[in-house]
Structure formats: C-alpha cells, structure tokens
N, C-alpha and C positions, 0 to 999 in steps of 0.2 A: 537608540544605542549609538555610541560614537564609533565610527569605523576605525579610528586609531586605536581603540581598545579591544578590537576583535581578537580572539585567541588565535584564529587562523588567518592566513594571508593568501593573496592571489599568487599563484605560481606564474612565472614568465613563460613557461613552456608546458605542453601537454605531457603527461607521464608516458615514458617510452615503452613500458611493459604492459600497457593496457590496450586491449583490442576493441572493447565496446565503447560506443559513443557516450553512453550515460556515465560510465565510470571516468572516462577521460575529462568530461566537462565537470562532473561533481568534484573530482580530485583537484583539478586546476583551480576551480572557483572557491575551494576551501570548505566544501560541504562535508566531505568524507575523507578519510585517510586509510589507505590499504595497509593491512598488517601482514597478510599472506594471501595466497590464492583463495578467493571466495570469502574472505574475512575482512570486514571494514569497520572502522570506528566512525561514529556519527559525531562530527564536530558541532559546535554551537549552532552554526547556520543550518547544517543538515538536520539537527535534532529539532529545530523549530519547524521545519517542513514536515518531518516525520510525525511530530505531535499533532499538526494540523490534520494529517491524514487519519491518524488514530482517533482523533476527536470525532470526525465524521463517521467512522466505522462504529465507534461506541454509541453515538447518538442513535444510529439506526438499529443496533442490537438492543439497546434499552427500549426503543419504541416497540420492538417485538415482544417485550416482556421478559427477555432473557436476563439472567442474573450473572454479574461478573464475579469471577473467582480467580485463583492463581494456583496452579499445580507445579510440583517439582520437576526439574529437568533430569535429575538423577533417578532413574527407574531400575529397580532390581531385576535381575535376569529372570526370576521366577514369573514376574508379571508378563514379560514378553513371551515366555515359553507357553503360557496358558492360551495365548492366541496364535501360537506357532509363527511368531514374527521375530524371534531372537536372531535368526540368521539372514535377515534381509541385507542386501548389499550396501544400503546407505547408512547403516547403523554404526555409530561410534561406540566402541566397547572399552571398558576399563575395569581394572581390579583394585579393590581396596587393600591397603597394606595390612589391614586387620581381618581380611577374609571377605569373600563375597564378590560377585561380578555384577556390573551395572551397565546399562545402555543409556546414553544421553538421549533425551526425548526428541525424536524426530516427528512424533505425533503423540496424541494422548488418549486414544480410545481405551487402552488398557487401564490407565490410571483413573479416568473418570468412571469407568464401569465398576471398578473396585470401590470407589467412593459412593456411587449411587446405591450399592447394596445396603448401605447403612441407613438410607433414607426413603427408599421406595419399597413399599410392602403391599399396597393395595391400589385398586383402580382409582381410589380417591386421591392418591398421590400423583396421578398422571393427568395431563402431560406436564413435563418439566423441561426447562432448557437453561443451560449454563454456558458461559463462554469465558475465555481468557485471552489476554494479549501478552505473548510470551516468546522468548527466544527459542528457536528450534535449531537442531544440529543435524545435518545430513552430509555424509561423506561422498559428495559429488565427484565423479571421475574427472570431469573437465569444467571446472567453474571459471569460464572465460567471459561470461556475459555481464560482468559487473554486478549490480544489485539484482539483476534478473535471474541469476543462478548462483546462490551463495551456499557456502558450507555452514555458515551461521547467519540466521536471518530472523526477522520479526514476523510473527504469524498471529492472526486472530483465528482461534478455532472455537467453534460453537458446537455443542452436543445436545441433542434433544432425545427425550424418552417418551414413548407412547404405548397405549394399550393395544393398538392394532395398526395394520398397514394403512387403513383409510385415514387415521389421524396423522400418521407420518406423512402421507401424501399431502394432506392439507397444510401442514407446517412447512414441508419442503417447498411448496409453491409460495408460501409467505416469505421464506428466506430468499428465494429467487427474486421476489418483488423488492425486498429490502436491499439486496445487492444491486439491483438496477438503479435504485435511488442513490446508493453510494457512488456508483460510477458516474451518474449524471451530475451529482454535486461536485465531483472531482474533475469534471470536464473531460471525461474519457468515454469513448464509445466502445462498449464491451459486448460482444456477441455471445449469447447463451448457446453453447456448443455441446452436442452429444459426444460422449467419450467413454473409454473403458475405465473401470474402477481400479486397476492395478493392484497394489498391495492392500487396498482398503476394503474392496468388495468385489464380488463377481457380477454384480448388477451394473447396468449401464448408468453412467453418471452424467453430470453436466459441468462444463467448465465455462468460465467467463474469459473469452479470448479478445485481445485488443490487436487489431490489424496493424502489423509493423514488420518491416524487413529485418528488424533486430530480433524478432521472436524465434524460438527454437522449435515451435510446433508449426504444422501445416494444416490448414483447414479448408474444406470445401463449403462454400456458402452462397446464399442468394442475396444479391444486393437489393432486391425488391421486397422480400418478405423475411421472416425470422429463421428460415432453414439454415442450419449450420452443423457440420459434423467434423470431428477430428479425423485426419487422414488415416489414423490407425483403425477406425471403425467405419470408414467411409463405405457407403452403399451406392454412391454416385460419383461421377467424374466431372471435372471442369469442362464446360461446353455443352454438357447434357442439360436437358430440361429439369428445372426444379420440380420435385414430386409434389410440392405444395401449391405452386402458382404457375408453373410452366416457363418461368423466365430462365435464361441461360445461367448456369452455375459458374462461379468463379473460384479460383484457387489463390491462397495467400499465406504467407508466413504470418505468425501471430504470437503474441505474448500471453501466456496463461497467467492471469492475475488472481483468480479465485476458482473454487470448485465446491460442488455440493454432492454428497453421497447418501444414498439410502442403504444404511448398514444392515437393516433387518435385525435378525437375532444372532448374528455372528459373534458379537462380543458379549452379549448377555448370556448366551449359551456357554461361552468359555469361562465366564465369571459367576455363573449360576445366579444371574440377576433376574429374579422372578417377582410376580405380583399376584395377588388374589383378585379374580374378577368378581362381578356382582353375585355370581352363583357360588363363590368360594373355591373355584377351581384355580389351580396354580398354572400360570402362563409366563413365558419369557417376555421380557420387555422388548419392544421394537425401538430401534435407535436410528438416528440420523447424525451425520457429521458434516460440518460446513466450514471451509477454510477461506481466508482471504489474506493476502500478504501485503501489509503496509509498506515494508521496505522495497518489495518488488514493484509496487505501484509507484513509488518514488522514482525508481529507475525507468519505469514505463513512461511516466510524465515527461522526463527529460528526453527520451527517445522521440516522443511525439511533439513536444513543445520546445523547439530550439531553432536557431538560425546560424548563419556563419559567424556571428559575433558572440554567441553564448546561449544560455538558458532563457526561456520565456515562461516563468511560472504563472499558472492560472491564479486568479485572486484568492480562491478558496484555500490554497496550500502555500502561498508565497511566504517566505520568512518574514517579510515586512510589507506593509501597505505601500510605502513610498520610500524612495531613496533621495534624500536631500543633499545637494552638492553645492558647495561654496567655491567660487572661482577666483576670488581676490581677497587681499587683506582688507581693503576698504569696505567690502560687503560682509565681512566676517561677523560683525556684531549683529547685523540684521539677520543673518543666517542662524546664529545662535538663539536669537529671540524667537524666531519662527519654530525652531526645533523645540524649545522649551514650551511654547504654547501648544504645539501638537502633542507633546508628551502629556500635558495636563488634560488634554482631551482624550487620553488613552489611545492615541493613534500609534500603531506600530511603525516606528520611523527609524531608518538607518541614516545617520548624518555623516557624510564624508568631510571630516574636519582636518584632513591631512594636508600638509604643505607639499604637494606634488603638482605636476603639470595637469592642465585641464584635459588634455588628450588621454592621459593615463587614467584620470578619474572616469571619463566617459567610457573608455574601453572596459574598465573593471566593472562599471555599473551594468553595462550590457552583458558581461559574462555572468554576473551574479543573477541577473534576470528579474529584479523586483518590478512589479507591474507598472508603477508610476515613477517618473523621474522629475524632481523639482530642482531647478537651477536658479541660483541667485548670484548676480555679478553686477559690476558697474553698468553694463550694457542693458540690464533688465529695467533700469530706471524706476526703481522702487516697486516693481512688480515681480512676479515669480514665473519663470519659464516652465511650462508643464508639457511633458511628453509621455505618451503611453509606450511601454517597451515594445509592443507589437505594431507600432505605427511610426511613420516618419513625420507626422504632423506635429507642429509645435505651436503652442498658443501662450500668450501672456495674460495672466490673471492677477487679481489683487490678492493680498495675503489673506483677507477675510474669506474670499471665495475658496482658497485652498483649504483653509481650516474647516469651512462648511462642508466641502466635498468629502474630505477625509474623515471628519468626525461623524458623518452620517453613514460611513462605510461604503460610499459609492465612489471608489477610486477610478 
C-alpha cells in the first residue's frame, strides 16, 4: 500500500482529551478515531490489526470444533426479562416507534438459548458449541481507558451446550487451553485468574488477566506458579505464601482480556431448554459461556508493546510486514521496483512514497510501529538498509535477501 494513499494521516500532536496511552497512540498514528466517550471508529490501519487478532481467535475456535454464527444486536425486552437481566446497569434500552422495547446486546446468553431450543432435543444432539464475533454495547459509567473499556466494542462470544456438568467441565478446560494458545500467538502473557461471575453466574469463573499498570483490575498472583485471584475474591494477600507452591505472592494491576463462565442451567431453565437422556427423562441443558475481546486485546497490545517513539506491533498482528521508505528522488525508481516485487510475492508492504523530510518519515514509521523498516537511498549503494522496530541495529542487505526474508514470512 502506498502511504500517500492512506485514508488516515499521522497527527502532529497527541489528542488532548484522551487519558489512556493506547488511545493516545492509536489516534495519533491513525489507527482509530474517537467519536464519543468509549466509541471508536477503526480506520484502515486499525482494521488491519483487528482482523489479524480476529483471525487468530477464529482459527482456535474452529480448532475446538465450534461453529460460527451471527446473532442480532437488537434483543426484545421479553428475552431479557426471562433471565431477569432487563434492569442491569450496563444495558442500553430503546423503544420502537411502532411499539415494543429492546435492549442492545451486551451479551447473548438469552438469544442463543432461545435459538438452541429449536435444535437440541436429545442427548444425541449434545454437546454443541457455537460462537460469534460481534459488536457489543455496554453503558459504561467511566469509559476512560481507550479500547480497554468501551461502550461499543468487538467481542467473540462462544456458547457450549452439554448433557451434564462433567462434560461442561471437560469443554471448559479445552477452551482455557485454546485461550492460552491465542494469547501465546498474540505475544501476550495472560494469567488465568479466579474471579466472581457477576451478572453471568453465581459460580466462580476464570479471567485472563494481562499484567499492566493500565489495567482496571487488581490481582494477587504467584510469579513462580499459576496461582492467581482477582482482588474481589482474594483469599490471600501480597507478601503471604502462595497456597500452591509457598512462594511470596505479588499484587498487580491487570487488563482483563477474556473470561470463561460455567453457566450451569441458569439460562436453560429460563428458556425451558431441555433434552431427553438415554432413559427418556427430560433434563435441562448445561451451558458454558466464553468471551474474548479482540478490540480490547488491540488496546492491551499497545499498552504492552510501545516505547517513547510509538507502537511496536508484534509480527502476528502488525498491519504490514514491512515499511519501505525512500529517501531521495534518485533512489525512487529502485524503491518502486522493490515495492512492486514484494507485492507480487504477496508481502504486506507499506511504501512511504511521499515527498517529505527523512526525519519525518522515520518518526512516523516509528509511531506506526511496523516490525521491519526498509530504507533505500543514495547512501545505501544499491542495497537496502534493514532495521527491526524493536532494535537499534541496522544492516545492509541485497534486494534479493530482502525479498527472500519477507516472502518466507520471516521478517
């Protein structure tokens, strides 16, 4: 892609009305645009990153055997009333001019339970799992953390249906394993943390918490083993011995990026979702719910991967594999030819073809944060200057070497 043709542009200054680092960097670098508190547009650069995150999530959900679907955001009042969640404090409510009240979907247990009634009748229909990637709406009181706490945000929600608690537990652990794979692929270290279920379930649940000072949660955890609890359900304190390994416990702010819930029969009871077991007895379906926030993960990545110059995207989610920069008119033809060759090799390349100063090009390249920077100028003497975004080391390589490295996916 030609940088001169990008829909968005780099801002000279950080937005003055943003408190969070992730939104300040993403807005200035042209990845997102704020419309109102907690509501952001994903511009072409930002959407490329978001799609990369979504692709990783979908691949792992499909590997679980879950089927993708899409449910409506406009949910009738009657559905929320059946589960006694019409009057939750985060719900957006609206009236139709033709009659009827609706709530914008902040989660979809009600909708998916109503759908499942039409397809689950027997133990032979179980287990089943479906997921969607869809916009959620929550009327957050203080959406001040950029993409980490939005009023409108992207969510992957997975719902599973089982004949008994044992099978739910089996699948619950499989999803935890899949989530661990997702965060590993996204270069994020997320701790599986015991927490309360809130408006979803009375059972204890598990969150995936990323240690960060930008997080709104506080967790007590062990750096030596997997012990981790949200401070709201904490049974231990920082400095005390870990109940699992004896190491001293630590306390940290953290970003909740995903969660898993054992719903039991709460929603199947509310929607009369039952099945016949092998003996012909009617029983309620046992359910699980599993959420992960791609847009929140995008914000978390920026909070973790940045320096004083801008964003440093991990390769797995970067909007482009490399950023090609031409520094002079005399080397422009050579730069264009390399750009065209890389495109033919299906390399995701951003080419800065603009007529501006080298200093401005370098500064904007650092701000955007593409993993690999390629520079061609008169000084490179027929070669290409290569620099990793997270390193100060620069090396000169031949054009053929550049093409080989990038076309093999090893930037």
